[in-house]
C-alpha positions, 0 to 999 in steps of 0.5 A: 118536464113542463108538458102536462097534456098531449098524447099518451104512450106511444108504441114500443120499440122506437116508433113512439115519441122520445118523451111521453106526453100527457097528464103527469102522474101525481108523484110528479106534482109532489116532487115538484112542490116538495122544495127539494124533498123537504115538504112539511116533514119537520112539522109532521114529526111534531104532530103526535095526534097520529103516529103516521105521516100525512099528505105528501110526506107519506111519499117524501120520507121514502127519499130519506130511506123510509117507508111508512108501514103498520102491522097488518096482523093487528090492523083489524083488532085496532080498528075494532078498538077505534084506534088508527093502525100501528103506524111505524117506519121501516128504514133501509140504510145506504151501504154501498157494497154492503161493508159494515164494521163491527163498531157500526154493527154493535150500534145498529144492534143496540138501536134495534133492541132499544128503539124498534118494535121487533128488535130485529135486524134484517139483511136485504136483497139490496145488500144492506140492513133494514130496521122494522117497526120504528115509531115516530118518537124514535125516528129522529134518534134513529137517523142521528144514531146512524150518522154518529157511526158514519151511516145514512139512509139517503136515497135508499127509496123513492125516485132516485138511484138507490143503494149501489150493490157490489159482488161480495167476493173478499177472496180476490181481495185486491180486485174486490177492493177496487170494485167496491171503491167504484161502487162507493164512488158511483153511489156518491156521484148519483146522490141527491145534492139537496141538504134536506136530509141533514136539515130534517134529521140531523138539525143541520144548517138550512141551505137553499137548494137551487138545482139537482144537476144529475137527478133534476128538480123533480128527480127520476121518473121512477126508482133506479138501481145500480150494481158493480159485479165481478164475474163469474159470480152474478151474486147481485143479479145484474138483470134485476137492475137499471144500470150494471158495471161488469168488472173486467180485469187484467192480471188481477187489476181492474181495467174497466167495465162492460155496461149493462142497461135496462134490467128490472123485474117488477110488473103488475098482475093483469097488465100486459104493458108491464114485464120483467126484462133483462139488461142490454149490454152497451159495451166496454168503458175504461175507468176514467169514463165510469162516472160520466157514463153513470150520469149519462144513463141516469140523465137520459132516463131522467129526461126520457122516462115516462112521467105519465104512467108510473107503471111504465116509468122504469128504464127498461120501458124507456129502452123498449119505447125509444129503441136500444140504439137510440138510448145508447147513442144518447148516453154516448153523446152525453158522456162524450164516449164511444162504447168499445166492444164488450170484453168477454165474461161469463156468469157461472153462479149466483149463490154465496159461497158458504163456510170458510174461504181463504183470500189471496191475502191470507185472510179468512172469510166465513159466510153465514147463512141467514134465512130470509136475512132476519137476525132476531133472537128466537127460542133455541136460535139467538141469531142476533145475539150471536152476530153481536158476540162475533162483532165484539171480538172480530177485528175485520169487517162484515159484508152483507150480501145481496142474497141476505147473508152475512160474511165475517171477513178478514179473519186472521188464522189465529182467530178462526177457531173462536169465530167459528165457535161463536157462530156454531154456539148461536146457531149461525153456522149449521152443517145440516143446512141444505143447499136448497135452503141456501139457494132459496129467498123471499121478500118481507111481505106480511105483516109489515109490507103494505103491498103484500098480497100473500105471505113470503118470508113466513111461508118460505121456511116451510116451503123449503122443508117440503122441497127438501123432502121432495128432493130426498124422495127423488134421490137428489137431496144434495142438489138444489133448485133456485127458489124464490118467493115474493108477496107481490109482483114488485120484484123485491125477492127477485123471483123473476130470475129464479128457476122456480119463482112464486109471486103472490096473487092473493092470500095463500095464492101464487103465480108459479113461474119457471125457467130461469137459469143458474147464471141469472141471465134468463127470465122465467115464464108463467107456468100456473096461475093463482095456485094454492100451497098444496098445489104448488108442492104437488106440481114441484113433486111431479116436475122434480120427478121428470127432471131427475128421470129425463135430464141430460148429462154431459160427457164430463158428468155435468147434469142439466139444471132444473131451469134448463130442463123445463125449457128443453122439455117444453114445459114452458117456453123460453123468454128471449125478448120479454116484451114479445115472449113473456105474456105469450 
C-alpha cells in the first residue's frame, strides 16, 4: 500500500472506506525496508556486545518464529549491577496439527537441556512447543538442530499466517488424518516465499526475492491465525482465529469445510474500539477450493486491513468496518467460488479427552494432562524426563493439543501397559487430577513475557486449588468451570472464551469476565474490574453457591452449565454482537 496520508478510521459496519488511509504504522516501514524479512539480522548475530537484537531486527526475528525476552524477575538486580537485561529469545516451532515423532521429541528435549536457560519444553495454545531462554550464541544452533529433524519456526510469529491448528482427535483416525493433511497443505500454501530463513539460520544459498504472491511485499497488517476443526470437539477454539475450516464428513470421509472468518480475542484495556469477536460463517466449500479460499481470505485482509492503527488491524475489525457481506463477496470473487449454505454441525465440548481411548483402527491413545503445558523436571515431578522415557520406547507419534496437553498416539495393545507405567512413574498420569484442573489454562506471563501485566502461569495452580476447594464446599467437586487466566489482554490463554476469564490489569489485579459457554461459541462479558486475588476467590465462592442452588436441570438430568447460568440469572448480559454488546 502506498498511501501515507488521508483520512483516518472510518465508522464501523460497512459505512467507512474499504482501505483505511492515513499515516502508516511504524511496522509498515520496517517490513517495507526489511528486504523480505532479512533486515540486518545476520550482522546483529555477530554483535556480542549486546545479548539482544537492535533496531528493526527486534521485530523482524518474530517473522522467523522468535520473540526477544528477558527474565523480569532479575531485571532490577541486573540494572543495579549496571548490566543490561538478560536478553534471550523464545522460539515457537511450526508444527501444523501438532504432530511430532519420538525421534523429533528426543532432539528437542536434548536441546532444551543443553542450550536453554530454563531446561524446559512448553506446549502452547497454538498446538506446538516453545523453547524459552535461548541465548544469542545458541540461536543459530537451535534453528539448525530443528532443521536436522525436519522442523522449522518460519512464520510462527509476526504479521503472517501462523501455525495452523487441527483437532487432536486420533480416534476417528481416517478423518483425522485427512483433516491433518489439509492443515499441513494450508500452512505450506500460506507460508512466506522469501528465502530469508534459510539464508540466515541454515547458511542457505542467497536467493533474491522479488515478490510474495499471497502475503505481499509488506506482509499482512497484523497476525493471522488459521485452524481446521472436526466437530463436535471445538478443542482449538475456532472463535479465537481469523480463518477456520470446519470439517464436514459423509460416511467417515471428508467432503469439504464450512468456512468461518473473523474471530479474535485480543483487545486493549480502556480502548473501546478494541474487542474480542466471534467468527462469522461464510458457508461451505468443497475440497478442491480450500486453498483458493484460504488465499482469498488472506489477500483480502492483506489489501483491506488497517495499516494505520495496529490495534484495529486484525481481520475481525476489517469485517466490521467494510461489512461481512462485502468481505465475503470479495473472497468469492478472488477464489472464483460461490459459498454453498453451511452444512449442519454442532460443538458440544472443548476439552481434551484424558486417559486411554481406542481409535477405529484398533490403536490406543493416551492423553496426558500437562499443567500450563510446562514440561520441566521439578522435585518429585520429573515430567520432562518422563516424556523423554516414553519417547525412547514409543512406536507411534505424539500429538500436542491446543489445550497444552500431550497425546501419546498410536499405541499397540501390547505396549499399553508399559506406556502407562512410565506415565505414572514420572507423574504424567495421576488419577487424582480433577476435572477443574484439566479444564483450566493460562498463558506464560511473568517472568519472560514483556507484555505481562500480572501473573498467569504461576498464578493458575493455586487459583485452581482454591476453586477445587469451593466446588467441594458446595458439593459439586466432580464438576468444573472452564477457567482461564491471561497476564494481559492479548488473548494468548484464550480467557475471552472461558466461563470465567481473568485478564491481567496490573500486579495482582485482574478483570473478571464471565459467560462463555461449553461449546466455545460465546464471548464472556466484564463482571468485575481490577480485583485482587482474594476478591476473585470470594466472588467465585458466591457465584458457585448461586449456580448450584439456582441452576436449571433438564428432564434428561442435564444440569445448566455455569456460563449459561450467569447469563440466564442476569449476573452478566449475553454478548451477541461484540462491537455492540461487549463494552456496554
